[in-house]
C-alpha positions in Angstrom: 137.6 -131.0 -84.8 141.3 -131.4 -85.6 142.2 -128.2 -88.0 143.7 -130.6 -90.2 140.4 -132.5 -90.6 138.7 -129.5 -91.2 140.4 -128.1 -93.8 140.5 -131.6 -95.6 136.9 -131.5 -95.3 136.8 -127.8 -96.9 138.8 -129.1 -99.8 136.9 -132.1 -100.5 133.8 -130.2 -100.6 134.9 -127.9 -102.9 135.9 -130.8 -105.2 132.8 -132.6 -104.6 131.1 -129.0 -105.7 133.5 -128.6 -108.8 133.0 -131.7 -110.2 129.4 -132.4 -109.3 127.7 -129.1 -108.2 125.0 -129.7 -110.7 123.6 -132.5 -109.2 123.1 -131.0 -105.5 119.9 -128.7 -107.0 118.4 -127.0 -103.5 121.5 -128.3 -101.2 123.9 -125.8 -103.5 122.8 -122.6 -101.8 123.1 -123.9 -98.0 126.2 -125.6 -99.1 127.5 -122.6 -100.2 126.7 -120.6 -97.1 128.8 -123.0 -95.0 132.0 -121.9 -97.4 131.0 -118.4 -96.8 131.2 -119.2 -93.0 134.3 -120.5 -93.4 135.6 -117.9 -95.1 134.7 -115.5 -92.0 136.9 -118.0 -89.7 140.8 -117.1 -89.5 141.8 -120.6 -89.1 140.1 -122.3 -92.3 140.2 -118.9 -94.8 142.6 -120.0 -96.6 141.8 -123.4 -97.2 138.2 -122.4 -98.1 139.8 -119.6 -100.5 141.7 -122.6 -102.4 138.3 -124.1 -102.3 136.4 -121.3 -103.9 138.8 -121.0 -106.5 138.2 -124.4 -107.4 134.7 -124.0 -107.7 134.7 -120.8 -109.8 137.0 -122.4 -112.2 134.5 -125.3 -112.4 133.8 -126.3 -116.2 130.1 -126.7 -115.1 129.8 -122.8 -114.0 128.2 -123.4 -110.9 125.8 -120.7 -109.3 127.7 -118.3 -107.1 125.4 -115.8 -106.7 124.1 -116.3 -103.6 127.5 -115.7 -101.7 129.1 -113.5 -104.0 127.5 -110.3 -102.5 129.0 -111.0 -98.9 131.7 -113.1 -100.2 133.9 -110.6 -102.4 133.9 -107.9 -99.8 135.3 -110.3 -97.5 138.2 -111.8 -100.0 139.0 -108.1 -100.7 139.8 -107.4 -96.9 142.2 -110.4 -97.3 144.3 -108.7 -99.2 145.2 -105.9 -96.8 146.3 -109.2 -94.1 149.9 -109.7 -93.3 149.4 -113.3 -94.5 151.5 -113.6 -98.4 149.7 -116.8 -98.7 146.6 -115.6 -98.0 147.2 -112.5 -100.7 148.1 -114.8 -103.4 145.4 -117.4 -103.2 142.4 -114.5 -102.9 143.9 -112.8 -106.1 143.9 -115.9 -107.5 140.3 -116.3 -106.5 139.3 -112.9 -107.5 140.8 -113.3 -110.8 138.8 -116.5 -111.6 135.7 -115.1 -110.6 135.8 -111.6 -112.8 136.4 -114.1 -115.6 133.7 -116.6 -115.1 130.8 -114.4 -113.2 131.6 -111.0 -113.9 127.7 -110.6 -114.9 127.2 -111.2 -111.3 129.3 -108.7 -109.6 128.4 -105.0 -109.1 130.6 -102.2 -109.5 130.8 -101.8 -105.7 132.6 -105.4 -105.2 134.7 -104.1 -107.9 135.8 -101.0 -106.4 136.3 -102.8 -102.9 138.9 -104.8 -104.7 140.5 -101.8 -106.3 140.3 -100.2 -103.2 143.2 -102.5 -101.6 145.5 -103.1 -104.7 147.9 -100.0 -104.4 149.8 -101.4 -101.7 150.1 -104.7 -103.3 151.9 -103.5 -106.5 155.5 -102.9 -104.7 159.1 -104.2 -105.6 159.0 -105.4 -102.0 157.3 -108.8 -103.4 157.3 -109.1 -107.4 155.2 -112.4 -107.2 152.5 -110.5 -105.4 152.6 -107.6 -107.7 152.7 -109.9 -110.3 149.5 -111.5 -109.4 147.7 -107.8 -108.7 148.9 -106.6 -112.2 147.3 -109.9 -113.9 144.2 -109.0 -111.5 143.8 -105.7 -113.5 144.7 -107.5 -117.0 141.6 -109.4 -116.4 139.7 -106.6 -115.2 140.7 -104.5 -118.7 139.7 -107.6 -120.7 136.0 -108.3 -118.9 135.3 -105.4 -116.7 136.7 -102.6 -118.9 134.4 -99.6 -117.6 136.0 -99.9 -113.6 139.8 -99.0 -115.0 138.5 -95.2 -114.9 139.1 -95.7 -111.2 142.5 -96.8 -111.4 144.0 -93.4 -112.5 144.7 -92.6 -109.1 147.0 -94.2 -106.8 146.7 -97.4 -108.8 148.1 -96.2 -111.7 151.0 -94.5 -109.5 152.2 -97.5 -107.9 152.2 -99.0 -111.6 154.3 -96.0 -112.9 156.8 -96.4 -109.7 157.3 -100.1 -110.5 157.9 -99.8 -114.1 161.1 -97.4 -113.4 162.0 -99.9 -110.3 165.3 -102.2 -111.3 163.9 -104.9 -109.9 161.0 -105.4 -112.6 161.9 -108.2 -114.5 160.3 -111.9 -115.7 157.1 -112.8 -114.5 156.3 -109.4 -113.3 157.4 -107.4 -116.1 155.6 -109.6 -119.0 152.2 -109.4 -116.5 153.0 -105.3 -116.4 153.3 -105.6 -120.6 150.1 -107.1 -121.3 148.4 -105.0 -118.5 149.6 -101.7 -120.5 148.4 -103.5 -123.8 145.1 -104.5 -122.6 144.4 -100.9 -120.8 145.3 -99.2 -124.2 142.7 -101.2 -125.9 140.1 -100.6 -123.4 139.6 -97.1 -124.9 139.9 -95.6 -121.4 139.3 -91.8 -121.1 142.9 -90.4 -120.4 144.5 -93.5 -120.2 145.1 -93.8 -124.1 148.5 -94.9 -125.9 150.0 -91.2 -125.6 148.6 -90.7 -122.3 150.7 -93.8 -120.9 153.3 -92.8 -123.0 154.0 -89.3 -121.4 153.4 -90.8 -117.6 156.2 -93.4 -118.8 158.4 -91.6 -120.2 158.1 -88.4 -118.0 160.4 -87.2 -115.1 
């Protein structure tokens, strides 16, 4: 089938599940499995990520548990792909999944995503950095226990970016919001004075 037709079909099905998913009943899990297969296909994965983002944001609270176990690690792997649109789309998808499905995500799933974040926090692409930092802010608010894992390479990249003269606008606002959210979590060794020392140190 023509690629454009495939992409339109995926987008259409995403909209149907988003709007009518509560009427699919026993057909929903098998339909979601098709999305999982499309996620594994290089040609259709970006369109599928966008469709899953739409579904995850549905007010119907569609049950995505059948595909999260396999789907989240696949999404995490997309963050290392050399395709900017895919990285941005994936960060948006992961952000909405954290917000709406935190009770269905395991620590291992979160760790798989965190492992891929350090290279994304860089002055070489401020928009990707902004999205990655916004994801961390969501994590701080929804899943604060996971933040003990950021004290290594992720925090080093964040501190490095703070010192960049290129940090401004949306990325700067995202950074400020993240540090505010981080302090509120009360994470060990990442309190207000700890962060102040890191930010003002040599």
